[in-house]
C-alpha positions in Angstrom: 0.0 0.0 0.0 2.1 2.9 -1.3 -0.6 5.6 -1.5 -1.4 7.9 1.4 -4.3 6.8 3.5 -6.9 9.6 2.9 -10.6 8.9 3.4 -10.1 5.1 3.2 -11.4 2.4 5.5 -9.1 -0.4 4.5 -7.2 0.0 7.8 -10.3 0.2 10.0 -11.3 -3.1 11.6 -14.9 -4.2 11.2 -15.9 -3.6 14.8 -14.6 -0.1 14.7 -17.2 0.9 12.1 -20.0 0.4 14.6 -18.3 2.8 17.0 -17.5 5.3 14.2 -21.1 5.4 12.9 -22.9 5.8 16.2 -24.0 9.4 15.4 -24.5 8.8 11.7 -21.2 10.4 10.8 -18.6 8.2 9.1 -15.2 8.7 10.6 -12.7 9.8 7.8 -9.0 9.2 8.2 -7.5 12.6 7.4 -3.9 11.6 7.9 -1.6 13.1 5.3 1.1 10.7 6.0 1.6 7.1 5.1 0.8 5.1 8.3 2.8 2.2 7.1 6.0 4.2 7.2 5.6 5.2 10.9 6.4 2.5 13.5 5.3 2.3 17.1 8.9 3.1 18.0 8.7 6.4 16.0 5.4 7.2 17.6 6.7 6.4 21.1 9.7 8.7 20.6 7.3 11.5 19.5 5.1 10.9 22.5 8.2 10.9 24.8 9.3 14.3 23.5 5.8 15.6 24.0 5.8 14.3 27.6 9.2 15.7 28.5 7.8 19.2 29.0 4.7 18.1 30.8 6.1 15.9 33.7 8.9 16.0 36.2 12.3 14.7 35.1 12.0 11.6 37.4 8.6 10.8 35.9 9.9 11.3 32.4 12.9 9.0 33.0 10.6 6.3 34.6 8.3 6.4 31.5 11.3 6.1 29.2 12.9 3.2 31.1 9.7 1.1 31.4 8.5 1.7 27.8 11.9 0.9 26.3 12.1 -2.2 28.5 8.6 -3.6 28.1 6.8 -2.1 25.1 9.3 -1.0 22.4 11.0 -4.5 22.2 7.6 -6.1 21.5 5.8 -3.4 19.4 8.6 -1.2 18.1 8.7 -2.5 14.6 4.9 -2.6 14.0 3.6 0.3 11.9 0.6 2.5 12.9 -1.6 0.6 10.4 -0.7 -2.8 11.9 -1.5 -1.5 15.3 -5.2 -1.0 14.3 -5.8 -4.7 13.9 -3.4 -5.8 16.7 -5.1 -7.6 19.6 -3.9 -5.5 22.6 -5.8 -7.5 25.2 -4.1 -10.7 24.1 -0.8 -8.9 24.2 -1.4 -7.6 27.7 -2.4 -11.0 29.0 0.6 -12.6 27.4 2.8 -10.1 29.2 1.0 -11.0 32.4 1.9 -14.7 31.9 5.5 -13.9 31.2 5.9 -11.4 34.1 4.6 -13.6 36.9 3.7 -11.7 40.1 4.3 -8.5 38.1 0.9 -6.8 38.2 2.3 -3.4 39.0 4.5 -3.6 35.9 1.5 -4.7 33.8 -0.5 -1.8 35.1 2.3 0.6 34.2 2.6 -1.0 30.7 -1.2 -0.5 30.1 -1.1 3.1 31.3 1.9 3.9 29.1 0.4 2.0 26.1 -2.9 3.9 26.3 -1.1 7.2 26.7 1.0 6.6 23.6 -1.9 5.4 21.5 -4.1 8.3 22.6 -1.3 10.6 21.5 -1.0 8.9 18.1 -4.8 8.8 17.6 -5.0 12.5 18.1 -1.9 13.4 16.0 -2.6 11.1 13.0 -6.4 10.7 13.2 -6.2 7.0 13.6 -9.2 5.4 15.5 -7.3 3.2 18.0 -9.4 1.4 20.5 -8.2 2.3 24.0 -10.7 0.0 25.8 -8.2 -2.7 26.8 -6.5 -3.8 30.0 -6.6 -6.6 32.5 -8.3 -7.4 35.8 -6.2 -7.3 38.9 -6.4 -10.1 41.5 -8.4 -9.4 44.7 -5.8 -11.1 46.9 -4.4 -8.1 48.6 -1.4 -8.7 50.8 -1.8 -7.6 54.4 0.6 -4.9 55.3 3.0 -6.1 57.9 3.8 -3.5 60.6 5.9 -3.5 63.8 4.1 -4.4 67.0 4.8 -2.5 70.3 7.5 -4.9 71.4 9.3 -4.7 68.1 9.0 -0.9 68.0 10.6 -0.5 71.4 13.4 -2.9 70.5 14.1 -0.9 67.3 14.1 2.4 69.1 16.5 1.0 71.7 18.9 -0.2 69.0 18.8 3.2 67.2 19.5 5.0 70.4 22.6 2.9 71.0 23.8 3.3 67.5 26.2 6.0 66.1 25.4 5.1 62.5 23.8 8.1 60.7 21.5 5.8 58.7 19.7 4.8 61.8 18.6 8.4 62.3 16.7 8.2 59.0 14.9 5.1 60.3 14.0 6.9 63.5 12.6 9.9 61.5 10.5 7.5 59.4 9.2 5.7 62.4 8.0 8.9 64.2 6.9 10.9 61.2 5.6 8.5 58.5 7.7 10.2 55.8 8.3 8.5 52.5 11.9 7.2 52.1 12.6 9.9 49.5 11.3 12.6 51.7 13.6 11.5 54.5 16.6 11.5 52.2 15.7 15.0 50.9 15.7 16.7 54.3 18.1 19.5 55.1 18.9 20.9 58.5 17.0 24.1 57.6 13.8 22.0 57.2 13.9 21.2 60.9 12.1 23.8 63.1 13.1 22.9 66.6 11.4 26.0 68.1 8.0 25.2 66.7 8.6 21.4 66.7 8.0 20.9 62.9 9.5 19.1 60.0 9.0 20.9 56.7 8.7 18.7 53.7 9.8 20.6 50.6 11.7 18.1 48.4 12.2 14.4 47.7 15.1 12.3 46.5 14.5 9.6 43.8 16.7 7.1 42.2 15.7 6.6 38.5 17.1 4.1 36.1 18.7 5.0 32.8 19.6 2.2 30.4 22.0 0.1 32.5 22.7 2.8 35.0 20.9 5.0 37.5 21.0 8.6 38.8 19.8 10.4 41.9 17.3 13.3 41.3 16.3 15.9 43.9 12.8 17.1 43.0 9.6 18.4 44.5 7.4 16.0 46.5 5.0 13.6 44.9 2.0 15.9 44.9 1.0 19.4 46.0 -0.4 18.0 49.2 2.9 16.3 49.9 4.4 19.8 50.6 3.5 19.9 54.2 4.6 20.4 57.8 4.7 17.5 60.2 5.0 17.6 64.0 8.4 16.9 65.3 8.4 14.3 68.1 10.5 15.1 71.2 12.5 11.9 70.8 13.5 13.2 67.3 14.3 16.7 68.6 16.7 15.2 71.2 18.4 12.9 68.7 18.6 15.5 66.0 19.9 18.2 68.3 22.6 15.8 69.5 23.6 15.0 65.9 23.6 18.7 64.9 25.9 19.7 67.8 28.2 16.8 66.9 28.4 17.9 63.3 29.1 21.5 64.3 31.9 20.3 66.4 33.3 18.2 63.5 33.2 21.2 61.1 35.2 23.2 63.6 37.7 20.5 63.9 40.0 20.8 60.9 41.4 17.3 61.5 38.1 15.6 60.8 35.9 17.9 58.6 32.3 16.8 58.3 32.5 16.9 54.5 34.9 14.0 54.5 32.5 12.0 56.7 29.7 12.3 54.2 27.6 15.1 55.6 27.9 18.9 55.2 27.5 21.3 58.0 24.0 22.0 59.4 21.7 24.2 57.2 23.5 22.9 54.0 23.7 19.1 53.9 21.0 16.7 52.6 20.3 13.6 54.6 20.5 11.7 51.3 24.3 11.7 51.4 24.0 8.5 53.3 20.5 7.5 52.5 18.9 5.1 55.0 17.5 1.8 53.8 13.7 1.6 53.4 12.0 0.9 56.7 10.1 -2.3 56.7 9.5 -5.3 58.9 11.8 -8.2 58.1 
């Protein structure tokens, strides 16, 4: 098919005509390009460029990583015409079979695929059907949390530890902050006078090809920019740590910078990011 697809229905699957004719108006393909010459990979790259200016850098890189890993290898060489008759539901369920226990990945794939096809549908006037997906299982795993005995034991271990990473665990335990929010804290975010923690940024590790990078960005949503009460146990522990760091900065023989943390009011906690808090 070498001619341009203008006002033709050879590329429209039979079931699509019923949808197209609902209001008595025949949907006309107005694309002035040859849909056989544009692959899904080409369309994905156009969509990615469009998204780059709409989302945060961390979100953009996550989209790019997941699409290149899961969608482009499977659909990349298919042209826009072939995608009209491609069975997306069967494809999604085949991915689910391959990625056992990977429902979150499948959800992301469905979301990305719909977003890409929606972009292509609007740009090239191709009637892609976006009504596809898969049903999630109802077997929700119960969240495991520390009981009182375990919590007391953990606090005791932290209080007896000089490891800076344990301070991040203590902050998580008494504030409920996300791991990225803890890693993004600066000394200036701690208001000891009013007993508040100000959440103004988050730290994320995003994957790029075979590597990764750390990104400091705004919190997950607008409501995530917030102030949280600072528990007295945190005030005591943080003040002790702050005074210790001030002392180290003043001691030229063991500057704080060499120990992985800048002086108070400058350093991020993420320089030695604490492991995610969870129950073993």
